[in-house]
C-alpha positions as semicolon CSV with decimal commas, in nm:
position;residue;x (nm);y (nm);z (nm)
1;Q;-0,002;0,000;-0,003
2;V;0,099;0,361;-0,053
3;Q;0,001;0,667;0,140
4;L;0,038;1,032;0,058
5;V;-0,009;1,262;0,350
6;E;-0,034;1,647;0,310
7;S;0,034;1,916;0,559
8;G;0,072;2,291;0,569
9;G;-0,263;2,421;0,476
10;G;-0,447;2,681;0,670
11;L;-0,589;3,032;0,690
12;V;-0,381;3,317;0,554
13;Q;-0,449;3,677;0,459
14;A;-0,401;3,794;0,097
15;G;-0,042;3,856;0,023
16;G;0,071;3,607;0,271
17;S;0,258;3,274;0,222
18;L;0,207;2,906;0,296
19;R;0,424;2,595;0,233
20;L;0,250;2,266;0,163
21;S;0,418;1,933;0,204
22;C;0,328;1,593;0,087
23;A;0,517;1,280;0,202
24;A;0,473;0,933;0,037
25;S;0,519;0,615;0,227
26;G;0,473;0,237;0,175
27;S;0,616;-0,018;-0,055
28;I;0,751;0,226;-0,314
29;F;1,003;0,138;-0,579
30;N;1,000;0,462;-0,779
31;I;0,815;0,787;-0,793
32;Y;0,789;0,960;-1,132
33;D;0,589;1,295;-1,147
34;M;0,475;1,441;-0,818
35;G;0,250;1,753;-0,788
36;W;-0,053;1,935;-0,677
37;Y;-0,402;1,981;-0,794
38;R;-0,659;2,210;-0,646
39;R;-1,040;2,230;-0,636
40;A;-1,195;2,564;-0,557
41;P;-1,562;2,599;-0,453
42;G;-1,788;2,561;-0,756
43;K;-1,491;2,507;-0,988
44;Q;-1,334;2,214;-1,169
45;R;-1,020;2,047;-1,048
46;E;-0,706;2,222;-1,169
47;L;-0,338;2,111;-1,204
48;V;-0,142;2,365;-1,017
49;A;0,210;2,244;-1,060
50;R;0,401;1,927;-1,125
51;V;0,764;1,815;-1,096
52;S;0,933;1,526;-1,267
53;N;1,182;1,300;-1,103
54;D;1,458;1,490;-1,282
55;N;1,317;1,825;-1,155
56;I;1,141;1,955;-1,464
57;T;0,860;2,178;-1,339
58;N;0,525;2,300;-1,485
59;Y;0,284;2,547;-1,353
60;V;-0,068;2,666;-1,433
61;D;-0,035;3,023;-1,566
62;S;-0,224;3,176;-1,273
63;V;0,044;3,079;-1,027
64;K;0,358;3,144;-1,225
65;G;0,595;3,368;-1,039
66;R;0,425;3,315;-0,712
67;F;0,437;2,940;-0,647
68;S;0,734;2,711;-0,643
69;I;0,728;2,336;-0,642
70;S;1,018;2,123;-0,533
71;R;1,081;1,769;-0,418
72;D;1,324;1,570;-0,196
73;N;1,359;1,224;-0,347
74;A;1,530;1,078;-0,037
75;K;1,239;1,189;0,174
76;R;0,981;1,098;-0,095
77;T;0,832;1,440;-0,040
78;V;0,700;1,714;-0,260
79;Y;0,661;2,076;-0,144
80;L;0,463;2,375;-0,278
81;Q;0,579;2,712;-0,167
82;M;0,301;2,959;-0,217
83;N;0,379;3,335;-0,204
84;N;0,173;3,637;-0,251
85;L;-0,149;3,436;-0,208
86;K;-0,471;3,569;-0,351
87;V;-0,826;3,511;-0,253
88;E;-0,874;3,313;-0,573
89;D;-0,613;3,063;-0,451
90;T;-0,861;2,943;-0,184
91;A;-0,921;2,572;-0,260
92;V;-0,855;2,221;-0,125
93;Y;-0,507;2,110;-0,247
94;Y;-0,443;1,756;-0,329
95;C;-0,094;1,606;-0,390
96;F;-0,041;1,328;-0,624
97;G;0,238;1,094;-0,721
98;D;0,293;0,868;-1,024
99;I;0,428;0,579;-0,827
100;N;0,569;0,228;-0,899
101;W;0,480;0,022;-0,588
102;G;0,392;-0,321;-0,437
103;S;0,504;-0,675;-0,489
104;L;0,350;-0,670;-0,843
105;M;0,535;-0,339;-0,936
106;R;0,211;-0,167;-1,020
107;R;0,234;0,182;-1,145
108;D;-0,047;0,427;-1,097
109;I;-0,143;0,768;-0,971
110;Q;-0,181;0,791;-0,590
111;W;-0,359;1,075;-0,412
112;G;-0,354;1,249;-0,081
113;R;-0,670;1,341;0,105
114;G;-0,634;1,711;0,053
115;T;-0,548;2,008;0,268
116;L;-0,751;2,337;0,276
117;V;-0,598;2,671;0,183
118;N;-0,817;2,957;0,277
119;V;-0,704;3,301;0,167
120;S;-0,893;3,594;0,321
121;S;-0,912;3,949;0,186
């Protein structure tokens, strides 16, 4: 089994910063892409940022220049540093990992349970 556990969400004023973390654990052989989606109230899920296992990053346009994704492969952890937060960043943030795991060497996308980021004006 594989678990992804997020931390770091919370309430922050517009213009503030938060850092999200997501640690993967379990019978893991390899982790390919890791990243973050978010779902805002009344909106569809959106890919925020992703990072490959060789540190190639991608961001949705609305967070470029404000958010930074990174990973620590030894700790099997992905981070999302969010600066200059805006009210429209309010959402539940879900981490994901493209993971090779288990005795049968399965490869699939694993998800965290989500962490709420609430940005007030």
